[in-house]
N, C-alpha and C positions, 0 to 999 in steps of 0.2 A: 298775315304777322305769320312768322315763320317760327317752325316749331324747334329748328337746328337753334336759331338765335335763343330761344328760351332757354333751349336744353343748356346752350353755351352760359348764360346768365346765370342758371341755377349754380351751375359747376364753378364759374368764376366768384360767387356770391358762397361759397360754402352754406349752401340751404340745403336742407333735408330733405325737404317735400317742392313740387312745382304742383298746383293745382291750375287746371284747367274746365271752366264753368261757362257755359254760356250765359251773356249779359252782364258779367262780371269781367275785368280785366284779369289778365295770368295772376296769379299770385304764388309767391314763394315764401317757405316758413325758414325764417334764421333766428335757431336758440330759441325757438319755441313759439314764436310770434309770425304771424301772418303780415305783407303786406305785398302791393299791386308791383309787377315789376316793368309794367305798361299803363299808362294812363287810360288809353280807349277799351270798352269792354267787347268781348269776343263777339261775334255770329255764330249762328247754327252751322254755316259752309267751312266757318274756319274750324270752330271747333272740328269736324266731323274730320276733315280734311288735314287737319294735326295727327288726329288720333289712327286714322286708317292707315297715314303713312308711315306708321311705327308698326305695321302688322303686317305680319306674310299671309297671302293668300287663303291659307287654312285656318290661321287665325281668325283671320276679317269673320269666315263663315260661322266659328265656334262662337264669335261675339256678336255675330246679327241674330242667330237661334238661340243664343243662351241669356242675351243681354247683357251680360257683363263677364268680363275674362283677367285675369293675371295672367301677365307675363313677363319676361326681362325683355330688356332693351339695353344694347352696349352702342354708345356713341362716339364712334371713332378713336375708339381707345382711350378716351378721355374720361371716361365715367360710364357708369353702367347704373342703370336705371330698374328698378321692380315697380312696374306700372300695373295700376286696378284699372281698366277701361269699363265704364258703366252709363247707364242710362238714367236719365233724371230729368220728368216733366218730359220726359220725350226725345230729350236732347241725348246727343253722346258728349258725354265728360270723362276726365281720367284724374287722376291722382297720381302724380310719381315720386318715389322714392329714391331720394341717390345714395347709391351704395358705395360707399370709396371704394377705391382700386386698393389701398392699401389696408391688411388685415395689420388691426393694432395690436400692440400685446396686452398683456392684463395690466403690466404696470401704467403702461401709456395711455388706461382707459378709467386709471384710479381706482380699477376693481379692487374686491376682497383678495387678499394673500391666498388665502383658502380655496381659490379657483385652479392654484398650483396643483394641490392635492385631486382635483377632480380631477385633472390630466393623467395623474397615476394609476386611476382605479382599472381594474380590469376587470370588474361586471358589475352588475347594477342600475339602477335608474337615477337619471338626474336631470331636475327639472328647472329650468328659469320662467318666472312666470314674472305678471306686471302687464301694466295697458299698453295698447297700440302706440307705438312710437316711441317708445323707452328702450330700446338698445336693445330686448331681446336677442336677436340675430347676432347683432356686433358683440355681445359677451359671447355668448357661443363660439361663434367664430373665432375669436380668441382662444378658446379652449382647444378646439379642432386645429387649429395651426400650430399651438406647444406640441399636442400629440405627434403631428403632421411633420413635425422639426426633430423630437427626440424618441419617438419610434416605429419601428417596420411595421406596421398594421395593416388592415385593411378597413378603410370607412368608406361606409354606405351612406348617404343622404338621399332621404326623399324628400323635393322640396316645391313649393306651389307658390311661384317660380323660383329658380336657383337665382340667390343672393350673392353671398360671397363667391368668387372662383380660387381656388387655390392653388399657390403654385408647387413647384413638383420639389417633395420633401424624401423623408425615409421611408411614409406610408403610400401603400397604392389607395386613391382617393377616387370613388365612382361616384360622381353626381345625379341624380336621376329628378326630370323635372315631370310635372304631371302635364299631362296632353300631350308634349312631344316624346317623352320618354318610357311613359308607362300610363293606363288609361284610368287608373282608378289609384287613391290610399291604400286601398284594403288589397290590392293585387301586389302593389308594388313592397308593403310589408310583408306579404305572405310569403313574396320571392325572394326576399333579402335572406331570407335563412339560409335559402338555398346557396347562397353568393359567397360562401367562406367570410362573413363579417367577423371583425373584431370589436369593432365600434358601429354604431348607427345613430342616423342625427335626425331626428323627424323635425322638420321645418315648424309642425304646428299641429299639436291632437285638438280635432274639432269636433269631434263624436265618438259614439259608442264603439265604431269598428277599429279606428285608430287608437282609441286608448287602450282596447283589450289586444290588439296586434302588438303594441309597444309594452305592454308586461309581458306577454308571451316571449316576446324577443328577450326582455331581461332575465326572467325566469330561467331561459336558456343558456345563461351564463354569457351573454354581450352585454356590454358597456351602451348603456340607450341614454342620446340627452335627447329633450323634447322642449317645446314650449308651450303655455297656457295661458290664455286671459283669466288669470284671477290676481286680487289684492291681496292674498297673504296666503302663509305656508298651512295654517289650517283651511283656510278655504280652498286650498288645491286639491287636498285631502279630501275635504268633502266634496268635491266636483268629482274627480274622479271615481268615486264612491258610487256619487247619486246616479251616475249616468248608464248604471248597470239596473237590470231589473232586480227586484228585490228579492228574490230566489238566491239570486248569487252576489248579494253583497259582505256578505259574509267570507265567502270564499276571496273574493276581491281584497278583502282587508288582510287577509292574511296573505295574498300575492303580493299586496304593497306591502306591509309589513318586513317580510323576508327581500324582497328586491331594493326599494326606496335608500338611495344614498345621501342625497341631499334636496332640498328646495331654496333656490336662489329669488326673492322677489324683489323686484327692482323698479325704481322711478330714476329719471336724469329729471333734473330741477334747474331752474337758473342758477348760474352764481354769482355772488355780487362783483366778481371781477372779470365776469364775462363770460360766454359758454355756458355749456350744461355738464354737472357733477353727478356721480351716481351716488344712489343711497339705496342701502340693501338689507331685510331682514334676510337672516340666513337661518336654515333648519338642517340640523347634520342627522343622521337615524342614529342614534344612538340605543341602546337598550329600550330607556326610557321611553323614546318616541318609537320603537318597533311596538310598545306594550299598547300603549296610548293608539295607537292604529289599529293595532289588533282588537281590540277591545271596542273600537269606535268611539272613544273619548276626544273625541278633538279639541275640543273646551279647553284639555289641559294643555293644548301644544304649546300655547302663547305663554303658560308658567314655567316649561319646560325649557324654553328659548329664555326666559329669564334667568336662569339660576343654572346657566350651563356656558356662559362667557367663557370660563376657563378650557372649553375644545374647541372654542372659534366661533358658536352661535351667537346671534345678536337682533333685537330687533328692530325696527326700521327706526324707531324713534333713537334708539342708540347710535346706530346711525348718522343720521339725521345732528343729535348732538355734537357728535366729533367734527363736523362741516361746520358748524353754526360757532364752536368754540374754536375754529379753527380762522374763524373768518372768512371762509368761501360762501358760506351762505347765511341770509337773513332767519331771523327766526320767524318772522313774520310767512314770510314761503314756505318752510319746515314747517310751520302751523297748520297750513292750510292745506297739507301732504299728508300729514300724521293723521294715523290710527286712532294714536291716543294723545291727542294735543295736551293734557295733563301732565302726560308721563314724559311728555316731551319737555316742557318747560319746568319740571323737577329735576330732569337730567341738565337743564342747562342751569341752571340754578344754582345745584349740587358741583358742578366743576366749574363753579366763581366762590364758591366759599371759602 
């Protein structure tokens, strides 16, 4: 079986992912659903040959030593893939995420209009959160591209691996990839402050070192965008604070209350009309939010969001109810993904009365 043909089929089917696993046929994910692209299961030799054909000699050495590797792969200028090569049951496997060649705008992605305001910020901390595969990188790419088109800024990205490649615009964009451009997140982020940045994009905040560096960069007057795998704005605040030792947490709460500008927690849900649509919880750091973070009362954040719709905040359920009433999202799907199903049903009923 030929990896080139599988990549072509992934692109032509507009799939989000391609999975290569021994004992199963190659699988692609289209609109959230997995389906085989070939009938015959893959052998050990085939998966190994496919994955190794995507790797440079240096990457192959890294992969064999570490047993897993993230990297990006350009396929003949037709499509770019973010690849995670890994071992399972002793066999070589891979998950390939298709990165669209065109960076879509905030409007084209049906994202909340408040994201335009994020692109106008001069400093602060903006987080896009949610599960894996729910469009966090695509959302941030839309915001970064808007900055690129409208401002003469220096944008530094640190990614593992580089996903979207930005066209030439008004800004300078320095994209750094782990392993090929830098040895570690910590070194790259410490170095970023010496690179005269206006904007820093951190592909993913994974641990104490990354989060601490992101807070420092934001605190020194830069605009920082980052992603985090959390389910809500309140959980995001808790996760950031909890990663620090207890004796540092009061200081971190103060730093976060001073630098945080927004948290967008998003999901991509299957639409009744085909494709997927974004639903998002939006937290904007007003005085009430900053006080809540500083005092460690994150259990009050949901209440602040619910009572601050006039300045652009909304809960995940408010976003879902909007799409349900617009006829784009089924109530069943929305209920399955809602954090507060009863609140969702109340909002939908309220809109019909």
